[in-house]
ROSE-4610 file (N, C-alpha, C; in Angstrom, 1 decimal, always signed):
// ROSE-4610
residu = [M/M/M/K/K/K/K/K/K/E/E/E/K/K/K/L/L/L/I/I/I/F/F/F/L/L/L/I/I/I/F/F/F/S/S/S/F/F/F/I/I/I/I/I/I/G/G/G/I/I/I/T/T/T/I/I/I/A/A/A/L/L/L/Q/Q/Q/L/L/L/K/K/K/S/S/S/I/I/I/D/D/D/D/D/D/L/L/L/T/T/T/G/G/G/G/G/G/V/V/V/A/A/A/S/S/S/S/S/S/Q/Q/Q/K/K/K/S/S/S/R/R/R/Q/Q/Q/L/L/L/Q/Q/Q/S/S/S/E/E/E/L/L/L/K/K/K/S/S/S/L/L/L/R/R/R/D/D/D/K/K/K/N/N/N/L/L/L/G/G/G/L/L/L/E/E/E/Q/Q/Q/E/E/E/L/L/L/Q/Q/Q/A/A/A/L/L/L/E/E/E/L/L/L/K/K/K/A/A/A/K/K/K/E/E/E/L/L/L/K/K/K/D/D/D/S/S/S/E/E/E/L/L/L/Q/Q/Q/E/E/E/D/D/D/Y/Y/Y/M/M/M/E/E/E/Q/Q/Q/E/E/E/L/L/L/R/R/R/K/K/K/E/E/E/I/I/I/D/D/D/K/K/K/F/F/F/E/E/E/L/L/L/M/M/M/L/L/L/G/G/G/Q/Q/Q/K/K/K/E/E/E/A/A/A/I/I/I/G/G/G/P/P/P/G/G/G/I/I/I/V/V/V/I/I/I/K/K/K/F/F/F/Q/Q/Q/S/S/S/S/S/S/D/D/D/Q/Q/Q/E/E/E/S/S/S/Q/Q/Q/Q/Q/Q/T/T/T/A/A/A/L/L/L/L/L/L/T/T/T/Y/Y/Y/N/N/N/Y/Y/Y/E/E/E/L/L/L/L/L/L/L/L/L/S/S/S/V/V/V/I/I/I/N/N/N/K/K/K/L/L/L/N/N/N/A/A/A/S/S/S/G/G/G/A/A/A/E/E/E/G/G/G/I/I/I/A/A/A/I/I/I/N/N/N/E/E/E/E/E/E/R/R/R/Y/Y/Y/V/V/V/N/N/N/T/T/T/T/T/T/F/F/F/F/F/F/Q/Q/Q/L/L/L/V/V/V/G/G/G/D/D/D/K/K/K/L/L/L/Y/Y/Y/V/V/V/N/N/N/G/G/G/N/N/N/P/P/P/I/I/I/V/V/V/E/E/E/P/P/P/Y/Y/Y/E/E/E/I/I/I/R/R/R/A/A/A/V/V/V/G/G/G/N/N/N/P/P/P/D/D/D/T/T/T/M/M/M/E/E/E/S/S/S/A/A/A/L/L/L/N/N/N/L/L/L/R/R/R/Y/Y/Y/G/G/G/V/V/V/L/L/L/W/W/W/E/E/E/I/I/I/R/R/R/K/K/K/H/H/H/Y/Y/Y/N/N/N/I/I/I/N/N/N/A/A/A/S/S/S/I/I/I/E/E/E/K/K/K/K/K/K/P/P/P/E/E/E/L/L/L/K/K/K/L/L/L/P/P/P/R/R/R/F/F/F/T/T/T/K/K/K/N/N/N/V/V/V/E/E/E/F/F/F/K/K/K/Y/Y/Y/S/S/S/M/M/M/P/P/P/V/V/V/E/E/E/N/N/N]
num = [1/1/1/2/2/2/3/3/3/4/4/4/5/5/5/6/6/6/7/7/7/8/8/8/9/9/9/10/10/10/11/11/11/12/12/12/13/13/13/14/14/14/15/15/15/16/16/16/17/17/17/18/18/18/19/19/19/20/20/20/21/21/21/22/22/22/23/23/23/24/24/24/25/25/25/26/26/26/27/27/27/28/28/28/29/29/29/30/30/30/31/31/31/32/32/32/33/33/33/34/34/34/35/35/35/36/36/36/37/37/37/38/38/38/39/39/39/40/40/40/41/41/41/42/42/42/43/43/43/44/44/44/45/45/45/46/46/46/47/47/47/48/48/48/49/49/49/50/50/50/51/51/51/52/52/52/53/53/53/54/54/54/55/55/55/56/56/56/57/57/57/58/58/58/59/59/59/60/60/60/61/61/61/62/62/62/63/63/63/64/64/64/65/65/65/66/66/66/67/67/67/68/68/68/69/69/69/70/70/70/71/71/71/72/72/72/73/73/73/74/74/74/75/75/75/76/76/76/77/77/77/78/78/78/79/79/79/80/80/80/81/81/81/82/82/82/83/83/83/84/84/84/85/85/85/86/86/86/87/87/87/88/88/88/89/89/89/90/90/90/91/91/91/92/92/92/93/93/93/94/94/94/95/95/95/96/96/96/97/97/97/98/98/98/99/99/99/100/100/100/101/101/101/102/102/102/103/103/103/104/104/104/105/105/105/106/106/106/107/107/107/108/108/108/109/109/109/110/110/110/111/111/111/112/112/112/113/113/113/114/114/114/115/115/115/116/116/116/117/117/117/118/118/118/119/119/119/120/120/120/121/121/121/122/122/122/123/123/123/124/124/124/125/125/125/126/126/126/127/127/127/128/128/128/129/129/129/130/130/130/131/131/131/132/132/132/133/133/133/134/134/134/135/135/135/136/136/136/137/137/137/138/138/138/139/139/139/140/140/140/141/141/141/142/142/142/143/143/143/144/144/144/145/145/145/146/146/146/147/147/147/148/148/148/149/149/149/150/150/150/151/151/151/152/152/152/153/153/153/154/154/154/155/155/155/156/156/156/157/157/157/158/158/158/159/159/159/160/160/160/161/161/161/162/162/162/163/163/163/164/164/164/165/165/165/166/166/166/167/167/167/168/168/168/169/169/169/170/170/170/171/171/171/172/172/172/173/173/173/174/174/174/175/175/175/176/176/176/177/177/177/178/178/178/179/179/179/180/180/180/181/181/181/182/182/182/183/183/183/184/184/184/185/185/185/186/186/186/187/187/187/188/188/188/189/189/189/190/190/190/191/191/191/192/192/192/193/193/193/194/194/194/195/195/195/196/196/196/197/197/197/198/198/198/199/199/199/200/200/200/201/201/201/202/202/202/203/203/203/204/204/204/205/205/205/206/206/206/207/207/207/208/208/208/209/209/209/210/210/210/211/211/211/212/212/212/213/213/213/214/214/214/215/215/215/216/216/216/217/217/217/218/218/218/219/219/219/220/220/220/221/221/221/222/222/222/223/223/223/224/224/224/225/225/225/226/226/226/227/227/227/228/228/228/229/229/229/230/230/230/231/231/231/232/232/232/233/233/233/234/234/234/235/235/235]
x = [+13.1/+13.5/+12.8/+11.5/+10.8/+11.2/+11.5/+12.0/+13.3/+14.2/+15.5/+15.3/+14.4/+14.1/+13.6/+12.7/+12.1/+13.2/+14.0/+15.1/+16.0/+16.3/+17.1/+16.5/+15.2/+14.5/+14.5/+14.3/+14.3/+15.7/+16.7/+18.1/+18.5/+18.0/+18.3/+17.6/+16.4/+15.6/+16.4/+16.8/+17.6/+18.8/+19.6/+20.8/+20.4/+19.3/+19.0/+18.6/+17.9/+17.5/+18.8/+19.7/+21.0/+21.8/+21.9/+22.6/+22.0/+20.6/+19.9/+20.1/+20.1/+20.3/+21.8/+22.7/+24.1/+24.3/+23.6/+23.7/+23.1/+21.9/+21.3/+22.2/+22.9/+23.8/+24.9/+25.4/+26.5/+26.0/+24.8/+24.2/+24.1/+23.5/+23.3/+24.7/+25.7/+27.0/+27.6/+27.5/+28.0/+27.3/+25.9/+25.1/+25.5/+25.8/+26.2/+27.5/+28.4/+29.7/+29.6/+28.8/+28.5/+27.9/+26.9/+26.2/+27.1/+28.0/+29.0/+29.9/+30.4/+31.3/+30.5/+29.3/+28.5/+28.3/+28.0/+27.8/+29.1/+30.3/+31.5/+31.7/+31.4/+31.5/+30.6/+29.3/+28.4/+28.9/+29.4/+29.9/+31.1/+32.0/+33.1/+32.6/+31.6/+31.1/+30.4/+29.7/+29.0/+30.0/+31.1/+32.2/+32.8/+33.0/+33.6/+32.6/+31.3/+30.3/+30.3/+30.4/+30.4/+31.7/+32.8/+34.0/+33.9/+33.3/+33.1/+32.1/+31.1/+30.1/+30.7/+31.6/+32.2/+33.1/+33.8/+34.7/+33.9/+32.7/+31.9/+31.3/+31.0/+30.5/+31.6/+32.8/+33.9/+34.1/+34.1/+34.2/+33.1/+31.9/+30.7/+30.9/+31.4/+31.6/+32.7/+33.7/+34.8/+34.3/+33.4/+32.8/+31.9/+31.1/+30.2/+31.0/+32.1/+33.0/+33.6/+34.0/+34.6/+33.5/+32.3/+31.2/+30.9/+30.9/+30.7/+31.8/+33.0/+34.1/+34.0/+33.6/+33.5/+32.3/+31.2/+30.1/+30.5/+31.2/+31.6/+32.5/+33.4/+34.4/+33.6/+32.6/+31.8/+31.0/+30.5/+29.7/+30.6/+31.9/+32.8/+33.2/+33.4/+33.8/+32.6/+31.4/+30.2/+30.1/+30.4/+30.3/+31.4/+32.6/+33.7/+33.4/+32.8/+32.5/+31.4/+30.4/+29.3/+29.9/+30.8/+31.4/+32.3/+33.0/+33.9/+33.0/+31.9/+31.0/+30.4/+30.1/+29.5/+30.6/+31.8/+32.9/+33.1/+33.1/+33.2/+32.1/+30.9/+29.7/+29.8/+30.3/+30.4/+31.4/+32.5/+33.5/+33.1/+32.4/+31.8/+30.8/+30.0/+29.1/+29.8/+30.9/+31.7/+32.3/+32.8/+33.4/+32.4/+31.2/+30.1/+30.1/+30.7/+30.8/+29.5/+28.6/+27.3/+26.2/+25.0/+23.9/+23.5/+23.0/+22.6/+21.1/+20.5/+19.1/+18.8/+17.9/+17.6/+16.8/+16.4/+15.7/+16.7/+16.1/+17.0/+16.2/+16.9/+16.2/+16.6/+15.8/+16.0/+16.0/+17.1/+17.1/+17.1/+16.1/+15.9/+16.1/+16.8/+17.1/+16.3/+15.4/+14.6/+14.5/+14.5/+14.4/+13.0/+13.1/+11.8/+10.9/+11.5/+10.7/+10.8/+9.7/+9.8/+10.4/+10.3/+10.9/+12.4/+12.9/+14.3/+15.2/+16.4/+17.4/+18.3/+17.7/+18.6/+19.4/+18.9/+19.6/+20.9/+21.0/+22.3/+23.4/+23.0/+24.1/+24.8/+24.1/+24.7/+25.8/+25.6/+26.6/+27.9/+27.8/+29.1/+29.5/+28.7/+29.0/+28.8/+29.4/+29.1/+29.7/+30.5/+31.0/+29.9/+28.8/+27.6/+27.0/+27.0/+26.6/+27.6/+28.9/+29.8/+29.6/+29.2/+29.0/+27.8/+26.7/+25.6/+26.0/+26.9/+27.4/+28.2/+29.0/+29.9/+29.0/+27.9/+27.0/+26.3/+25.9/+25.3/+26.3/+27.5/+28.5/+28.7/+28.7/+28.9/+27.8/+26.6/+25.4/+25.1/+26.1/+26.0/+25.4/+25.4/+24.9/+25.8/+25.2/+25.9/+26.1/+25.5/+25.6/+25.0/+25.6/+25.2/+25.3/+24.3/+24.4/+23.9/+24.5/+24.0/+23.5/+22.2/+21.6/+21.8/+22.5/+22.7/+24.2/+24.9/+26.3/+26.5/+27.1/+27.4/+28.6/+28.4/+29.5/+30.3/+31.6/+32.6/+33.8/+34.7/+35.9/+36.8/+36.6/+37.4/+36.6/+35.4/+34.5/+35.1/+35.1/+35.5/+34.5/+34.4/+33.5/+34.4/+33.9/+34.7/+33.8/+34.1/+33.3/+34.0/+33.3/+33.9/+32.9/+33.3/+32.4/+31.2/+30.0/+28.8/+28.2/+29.0/+28.6/+29.4/+28.6/+29.2/+29.4/+30.6/+31.0/+31.2/+30.7/+30.9/+31.4/+32.5/+33.1/+33.5/+33.7/+34.0/+32.8/+31.6/+30.4/+29.6/+29.0/+28.2/+26.9/+26.5/+25.1/+24.4/+23.1/+22.3/+21.3/+20.9/+19.9/+18.5/+17.6/+17.8/+18.6/+19.4/+20.2/+19.4/+19.8/+19.1/+20.1/+20.1/+21.0/+20.2/+20.6/+19.9/+20.9/+20.5/+21.3/+20.6/+21.3/+20.8/+21.3/+20.5/+20.9/+19.6/+19.9/+18.8/+18.1/+16.9/+16.3/+16.1/+15.7/+15.5/+16.8/+17.9/+19.2/+19.7/+19.6/+20.2/+19.3/+18.0/+17.2/+17.5/+17.6/+17.9/+19.2/+20.2/+21.6/+21.5/+20.7/+20.7/+19.8/+18.8/+17.9/+18.3/+19.6/+20.1/+20.1/+19.7/+19.7/+21.1/+21.3/+22.6/+23.4/+22.8/+23.5/+23.5/+24.0/+24.2/+22.9/+21.9/+20.6/+20.0/+20.1/+19.6/+20.3/+21.6/+22.4/+21.9/+21.7/+21.2/+19.8/+18.9/+17.6/+17.6/+18.4/+18.5/+19.2/+20.4/+21.2/+21.2/+20.7/+20.6/+19.2/+18.2/+16.8/+16.5/+17.0/+16.8/+16.0/+14.9/+14.1/+14.8/+15.3/+16.0/+15.0/+14.4/+13.4/+14.0/+13.5/+13.9/+12.7/+12.8/+11.8/+12.3/+11.7/+12.1/+11.5/+12.3/+11.8/+12.0/+11.0/+11.3/+12.2/+12.4/+13.3/+13.7/+14.9/+15.4/+16.6/+17.0/+18.0/+19.1/+20.3/+21.5/+22.2/+22.6/+23.3/+24.7/+25.3/+26.7/+27.7/+28.9/+30.0/+30.5/+30.5/+30.8/+32.3/+33.1/+34.5/+35.3/+36.5/+37.4/+38.4/+38.6/+39.6/+40.9/+41.9/+43.3/+44.2/+45.0/+46.0/+47.4/+48.0/+49.3/+50.4/+50.1/+51.2/+50.9/+49.7/+49.3/+49.3/+49.9/+50.0/+49.6/+49.0/+48.7/+49.9/+49.9/+51.0/+50.8/+51.8/+51.7/+52.2/+51.4/+51.9/+53.0]
y = [+166.7/+166.3/+165.1/+165.1/+163.9/+162.7/+162.9/+161.7/+161.2/+162.1/+161.6/+160.9/+161.4/+160.8/+159.4/+159.2/+157.9/+156.9/+157.5/+156.6/+156.2/+157.1/+156.8/+155.7/+155.8/+154.9/+153.5/+153.5/+152.2/+151.6/+152.4/+151.9/+151.4/+152.1/+151.7/+150.4/+150.2/+149.0/+147.8/+148.1/+147.0/+146.6/+147.7/+147.4/+146.6/+147.0/+146.3/+144.8/+144.6/+143.2/+142.4/+143.1/+142.4/+142.0/+143.0/+142.7/+141.6/+141.6/+140.6/+139.2/+139.1/+137.9/+137.4/+138.3/+137.9/+137.4/+138.1/+137.6/+136.2/+136.0/+134.7/+133.6/+134.0/+133.0/+132.7/+133.7/+133.5/+132.6/+132.9/+132.1/+130.6/+130.5/+129.1/+128.4/+129.1/+128.5/+128.2/+129.1/+128.8/+127.6/+127.7/+126.6/+125.2/+125.2/+123.9/+123.4/+124.4/+124.0/+123.4/+124.0/+123.5/+122.2/+122.0/+120.7/+119.6/+119.9/+118.9/+118.5/+119.5/+119.2/+118.3/+118.7/+117.9/+116.5/+116.3/+115.0/+114.1/+114.8/+114.1/+113.7/+114.6/+114.3/+113.1/+113.2/+112.1/+110.7/+110.8/+109.6/+109.0/+109.9/+109.5/+108.9/+109.5/+109.0/+107.6/+107.5/+106.2/+105.1/+105.5/+104.5/+104.1/+105.0/+104.7/+103.8/+104.1/+103.2/+101.8/+101.8/+100.5/+99.7/+100.4/+99.7/+99.2/+100.0/+99.6/+98.4/+98.5/+97.4/+96.1/+96.2/+95.0/+94.5/+95.4/+94.9/+94.2/+94.8/+94.2/+92.8/+92.8/+91.5/+90.4/+90.8/+89.9/+89.4/+90.4/+90.0/+89.1/+89.4/+88.6/+87.2/+87.0/+85.7/+85.0/+85.7/+85.1/+84.6/+85.4/+85.0/+83.8/+83.8/+82.7/+81.4/+81.5/+80.4/+79.9/+80.8/+80.5/+79.8/+80.4/+79.8/+78.4/+78.2/+76.8/+75.9/+76.3/+75.5/+75.1/+76.1/+75.8/+74.9/+75.1/+74.2/+72.7/+72.6/+71.3/+70.7/+71.5/+71.0/+70.5/+71.3/+70.9/+69.7/+69.6/+68.4/+67.2/+67.4/+66.3/+65.9/+66.9/+66.6/+65.8/+66.3/+65.6/+64.2/+64.0/+62.6/+61.7/+62.3/+61.5/+61.2/+62.2/+61.9/+60.9/+60.9/+59.9/+58.5/+58.4/+57.1/+56.6/+57.5/+57.1/+56.7/+57.3/+56.9/+55.6/+55.3/+54.0/+52.9/+53.2/+52.2/+51.9/+53.0/+52.9/+52.1/+52.4/+51.6/+50.2/+49.9/+48.5/+47.7/+48.4/+47.7/+47.6/+48.6/+48.5/+47.4/+47.2/+46.0/+44.7/+44.6/+43.4/+43.1/+44.1/+43.9/+43.8/+44.0/+43.9/+45.1/+46.2/+47.4/+48.2/+47.8/+48.5/+47.4/+47.8/+46.9/+46.7/+45.5/+45.3/+44.9/+45.3/+45.1/+44.7/+43.8/+43.3/+42.0/+41.5/+40.2/+39.1/+38.0/+36.9/+35.7/+34.9/+33.7/+33.6/+32.9/+32.6/+31.1/+30.5/+29.1/+28.8/+28.1/+27.8/+26.3/+26.0/+24.6/+24.3/+23.3/+22.9/+21.4/+20.9/+19.4/+19.0/+17.8/+17.2/+16.9/+16.4/+16.0/+17.1/+17.8/+18.9/+18.6/+17.3/+16.9/+16.6/+16.4/+16.0/+17.3/+17.1/+18.2/+17.9/+17.5/+17.2/+18.4/+19.6/+20.7/+20.9/+20.3/+20.4/+19.8/+18.8/+18.2/+19.2/+20.2/+21.3/+22.0/+22.1/+22.8/+22.1/+20.7/+19.9/+19.6/+19.8/+19.6/+20.9/+22.0/+23.3/+23.4/+22.5/+22.5/+22.4/+21.8/+21.7/+23.1/+24.0/+25.4/+26.1/+25.8/+26.4/+25.9/+24.7/+24.2/+24.9/+25.2/+25.9/+27.3/+28.0/+29.3/+29.3/+28.3/+28.2/+28.0/+27.2/+27.0/+28.3/+29.1/+30.4/+31.4/+31.4/+32.2/+31.8/+30.5/+30.0/+30.4/+30.6/+30.9/+32.4/+33.2/+34.6/+35.4/+34.9/+35.7/+36.9/+38.1/+39.3/+39.7/+38.9/+39.2/+38.1/+37.6/+36.5/+36.8/+36.3/+36.4/+35.1/+34.7/+33.6/+34.1/+33.9/+34.5/+36.0/+36.6/+38.1/+38.4/+37.5/+37.7/+37.8/+38.8/+39.0/+38.1/+37.4/+36.6/+37.3/+37.5/+38.2/+37.3/+37.7/+36.9/+36.6/+37.4/+37.1/+36.4/+36.0/+35.3/+33.9/+33.6/+32.3/+31.6/+30.3/+29.5/+28.8/+28.8/+28.1/+27.5/+26.2/+25.5/+25.5/+26.0/+26.1/+25.4/+24.2/+23.4/+23.0/+23.3/+23.1/+24.3/+25.4/+26.6/+26.9/+27.4/+27.8/+29.3/+29.7/+31.1/+31.5/+32.6/+33.1/+34.6/+34.9/+36.2/+36.5/+35.4/+35.6/+35.8/+35.8/+35.9/+34.7/+34.3/+33.0/+33.2/+32.1/+32.1/+30.9/+31.0/+29.8/+29.3/+28.1/+27.5/+28.2/+28.1/+27.5/+28.4/+27.8/+28.5/+29.0/+30.2/+30.7/+31.4/+31.1/+31.8/+32.6/+33.9/+34.8/+35.2/+35.3/+35.6/+36.6/+37.6/+38.6/+38.2/+38.1/+37.7/+37.3/+36.6/+36.1/+34.9/+35.1/+34.0/+32.7/+32.8/+31.5/+30.8/+31.5/+30.9/+30.2/+30.9/+30.4/+29.2/+29.3/+28.2/+26.9/+27.1/+26.0/+25.3/+26.2/+25.6/+24.8/+25.2/+24.5/+23.3/+23.2/+22.1/+21.0/+21.0/+19.9/+18.6/+17.6/+16.2/+15.8/+15.3/+14.9/+16.1/+17.3/+18.5/+18.6/+19.7/+19.8/+19.8/+20.5/+20.4/+19.1/+18.4/+17.0/+16.2/+16.3/+15.6/+15.9/+17.2/+17.6/+16.9/+17.0/+16.4/+14.9/+14.3/+12.8/+12.2/+12.7/+12.0/+12.5/+13.8/+14.3/+14.6/+14.2/+14.3/+15.8/+16.7/+18.1/+18.7/+19.5/+20.1/+21.4/+21.5/+22.7/+23.3/+24.4/+25.0/+26.3/+26.6/+27.7/+28.6/+29.9/+30.8/+32.0/+32.2/+33.4/+34.7/+35.7/+37.0/+38.1/+39.0/+40.1/+41.1/+41.1/+42.0/+41.5/+41.5/+41.1/+42.0/+42.0/+42.9/+42.1/+42.5/+41.8/+42.8/+42.4/+43.3/+43.6/+44.6/+45.0/+44.2/+44.0/+43.4/+44.4/+44.0/+45.0/+45.1/+44.2/+44.2/+45.0/+45.5/+46.2/+45.2/+45.3/+44.4/+45.1/+44.5/+45.0/+44.1/+44.7/+44.0/+44.2/+43.1/+43.3/+43.0/+42.1/+41.7/+42.0/+42.1/+42.4/+43.9/+44.2/+45.6/+45.7/+46.8/+47.0/+47.2/+46.7/+46.9/+48.2/+49.1/+50.4/+50.2/+50.8/+50.7/+51.7]
z = [-73.3/-71.9/-71.4/-71.7/-71.3/-72.0/-73.3/-74.1/-73.6/-73.2/-72.7/-71.4/-70.6/-69.3/-69.4/-70.4/-70.7/-71.2/-72.1/-72.6/-71.4/-70.5/-69.3/-68.4/-68.2/-67.4/-68.1/-69.4/-70.1/-70.0/-70.2/-70.2/-68.8/-67.8/-66.4/-66.1/-66.6/-66.4/-67.0/-68.3/-69.0/-68.2/-67.7/-67.0/-65.7/-65.0/-63.8/-64.1/-65.2/-65.5/-65.8/-66.5/-66.9/-65.7/-64.8/-63.5/-62.7/-62.7/-61.9/-62.5/-63.8/-64.5/-64.3/-64.3/-64.0/-62.6/-61.6/-60.2/-60.1/-60.8/-60.7/-61.3/-62.4/-63.0/-62.0/-61.3/-60.3/-59.2/-58.7/-57.6/-58.1/-59.3/-59.8/-59.9/-60.4/-60.6/-59.2/-58.3/-56.9/-56.3/-56.4/-55.9/-56.5/-57.7/-58.4/-57.9/-57.7/-57.1/-55.8/-54.9/-53.6/-53.6/-54.5/-54.6/-55.0/-56.0/-56.4/-55.3/-54.5/-53.4/-52.4/-52.1/-51.2/-51.7/-53.0/-53.5/-53.4/-53.7/-53.5/-52.0/-51.1/-49.7/-49.3/-49.8/-49.5/-50.0/-51.3/-51.9/-51.1/-50.6/-49.8/-48.5/-47.8/-46.6/-46.8/-48.0/-48.3/-48.5/-49.2/-49.4/-48.1/-47.2/-45.9/-45.1/-45.2/-44.5/-45.1/-46.4/-47.1/-46.7/-46.6/-46.1/-44.7/-43.8/-42.4/-42.4/-43.2/-43.2/-43.7/-44.7/-45.2/-44.1/-43.4/-42.3/-41.2/-40.8/-39.8/-40.3/-41.6/-42.1/-42.0/-42.3/-42.2/-40.8/-39.9/-38.4/-38.0/-38.5/-38.1/-38.6/-39.9/-40.4/-39.7/-39.2/-38.5/-37.1/-36.5/-35.2/-35.3/-36.4/-36.7/-36.9/-37.6/-37.9/-36.5/-35.7/-34.4/-33.5/-33.6/-32.8/-33.2/-34.6/-35.1/-34.7/-34.7/-34.3/-32.8/-32.0/-30.6/-30.4/-31.1/-30.9/-31.4/-32.5/-33.0/-32.0/-31.4/-30.4/-29.2/-28.7/-27.6/-27.8/-29.1/-29.4/-29.4/-30.0/-30.0/-28.6/-27.7/-26.3/-25.6/-25.9/-25.3/-25.8/-27.1/-27.7/-27.1/-27.0/-26.4/-24.9/-24.2/-22.8/-22.7/-23.6/-23.5/-23.9/-24.9/-25.2/-24.1/-23.5/-22.3/-21.2/-20.9/-19.9/-20.1/-21.4/-21.8/-21.5/-21.9/-21.6/-20.1/-19.4/-17.9/-17.3/-17.8/-17.3/-17.6/-18.8/-19.3/-18.4/-18.1/-17.3/-15.9/-15.4/-14.0/-13.9/-15.0/-15.0/-15.0/-15.8/-15.9/-14.6/-13.9/-12.6/-11.4/-11.8/-10.7/-9.8/-10.2/-9.4/-9.4/-10.3/-10.3/-10.3/-9.7/-9.8/-11.3/-11.6/-13.0/-13.0/-14.1/-14.2/-15.7/-15.9/-17.3/-17.2/-18.4/-18.5/-18.2/-17.7/-17.4/-16.8/-16.1/-15.5/-14.0/-13.2/-11.8/-11.7/-11.1/-10.9/-9.4/-9.0/-7.6/-7.3/-6.2/-5.8/-4.6/-4.7/-3.5/-3.4/-2.2/-2.0/-2.6/-3.3/-3.8/-2.7/-1.6/-0.4/+0.6/+1.0/+1.9/+3.3/+3.7/+5.0/+4.9/+3.7/+3.5/+3.4/+3.6/+3.5/+2.3/+1.2/+0.0/-0.5/-0.3/-0.8/-0.1/+1.1/+1.8/+1.1/+0.2/-0.6/-1.5/-1.9/-2.8/-2.0/-0.7/+0.1/+0.1/+0.2/+0.2/-1.2/-2.2/-3.6/-4.4/-3.8/-4.4/-5.8/-6.2/-7.6/-8.6/-8.2/-9.0/-9.3/-8.3/-8.5/-9.4/-9.3/-10.2/-11.6/-11.8/-13.1/-13.7/-12.9/-13.4/-13.9/-13.0/-13.4/-14.6/-14.8/-16.0/-17.2/-17.1/-18.2/-18.6/-17.6/-17.8/-18.5/-18.1/-18.7/-20.2/-20.4/-21.8/-22.7/-22.1/-22.9/-23.0/-22.6/-22.8/-21.7/-20.5/-19.3/-19.1/-18.9/-18.7/-17.3/-16.4/-15.0/-14.2/-13.1/-12.3/-10.8/-10.1/-8.6/-8.0/-6.9/-6.2/-4.8/-4.5/-3.4/-3.5/-2.5/-2.6/-2.9/-3.5/-3.8/-5.3/-5.7/-7.2/-7.6/-8.7/-9.1/-10.1/-9.9/-10.8/-11.0/-11.8/-12.1/-10.9/-9.8/-8.6/-7.5/-7.8/-6.8/-6.5/-5.2/-4.8/-3.9/-3.9/-3.1/-2.0/-0.8/+0.2/+1.2/+1.5/+2.5/+3.8/+4.8/+6.2/+7.1/+7.6/+8.4/+7.5/+7.9/+7.1/+6.5/+6.4/+5.8/+4.5/+3.6/+2.3/+2.2/+1.9/+1.8/+0.3/-0.1/-1.4/-1.3/-1.9/-1.8/-0.3/+0.5/+1.9/+2.8/+2.2/+3.0/+3.0/+4.1/+4.2/+3.4/+2.7/+2.1/+2.6/+2.7/+3.3/+2.3/+2.6/+1.7/+2.0/+1.0/-0.3/-1.3/-2.1/-3.0/-4.2/-4.7/-5.9/-6.7/-8.0/-8.9/-9.9/-10.0/-10.9/-12.0/-13.2/-14.3/-15.3/-15.7/-16.7/-18.0/-19.0/-20.4/-21.2/-22.3/-23.1/-22.4/-21.9/-21.1/-21.8/-23.1/-23.9/-24.1/-24.4/-24.7/-23.4/-22.3/-21.0/-20.6/-20.7/-20.3/-21.2/-22.5/-23.3/-23.0/-22.7/-22.4/-21.1/-20.1/-18.8/-18.9/-19.8/-19.8/-20.8/-21.2/-22.1/-21.3/-22.0/-21.4/-21.1/-19.9/-19.3/-19.0/-18.9/-18.5/-16.9/-16.4/-15.0/-14.2/-14.7/-14.0/-14.0/-15.2/-15.3/-14.2/-14.0/-13.0/-11.6/-11.3/-10.0/-9.7/-10.7/-10.5/-10.4/-11.2/-11.3/-10.2/-9.9/-8.9/-7.5/-7.3/-6.0/-5.5/-6.3/-6.0/-5.5/-6.2/-5.9/-7.1/-6.8/-7.8/-8.2/-9.4/-9.9/-11.0/-10.6/-11.4/-12.1/-13.3/-14.0/-14.3/-14.0/-14.2/-15.0/-16.2/-17.0/-16.5/-16.5/-16.0/-17.0/-17.2/-18.1/-17.5/-16.2/-15.6/-14.2/-13.9/-12.6/-12.3/-11.0/-10.5/-9.8/-10.1/-9.5/-8.5/-7.3/-6.4/-7.0/-6.4/-6.8/-6.0/-6.5/-5.8/-4.8/-3.5/-2.5/-2.1/-2.6/-2.2/-3.2/-2.8/-3.7/-4.3/-5.6/-6.2/-6.3/-5.7/-5.7/-6.5/-7.4/-8.1/-7.6/-7.1/-6.5/-7.5/-8.4/-9.3/-10.8/-11.1/-12.5/-12.8/-14.0/-14.4/-15.8/-16.3/-17.7/-18.5/-19.7/-20.7/-21.4/-21.3/-22.0/-23.5/-24.4/-25.8/-26.1]
C-alpha cells in the first residue's frame, strides 16, 4: 500500500511538472506573439513618424526657399530704390533743386583801386560774367552760383537801369562766382593767357582772384521750372 502511494505521488509530481512546463511554453508562445505584434505596431508608428518628418522637412525647405526669394526680392527692390534715388538726386542737382556741396573754387571780382568803382563795369558788361560761367561749365563744373543765385540751364541775366538781375532777383557788387568741381582743372581753364579773366584784369582793371576750396556750398534754385511746349518722347 505504501509502495503504491509512493508511486502515485511520484506520478502526480511528474504530471504536475509536465503541466507546468506546458503552461510555461504556452505563456512563452503567447508572449512572443504579443511582442511580435507590438514590434510591428512600433515599426508602423516609426514609419508614420518618418513620413511626417519627411513631409515637415519638405515644408521647411519650401518655406526657406520662399524666404530666400522674398529676401532676394526685397534686396532687389532696395537696390532699385537706391539706384532710383541716386538718379533723382543727380537730376535734382543738375536742375539746382538741391543745395550742392563739394570742393571747388571761388572767383571774386574787386576793383584794383579801392576808391574806384571799376567793378560796376561788370554790371553793364555782364556778358563777361557769362563767359566765366561758360568756361567753368566747359571745364567740368558740377554746380555754379553767382552771389546767392544758383546758375541752372534756365538762368537768365537782365540789366534793369543800373541793377543786374539773375533769375529775376537783383544781385549787388562785389560779384562772386562759386563753382563745385575739380579745383585744379577749373583754375587752369580760367587762368589761360588771353582768356576771359585775363581780359577782365587787363582791359577793365578789375582784380579777379581765384581761391581753391576743399569744400564749399551752393544754394538751391528757388524757382519752379515749368515746361509749356516741351514734352518727353515716349518709346
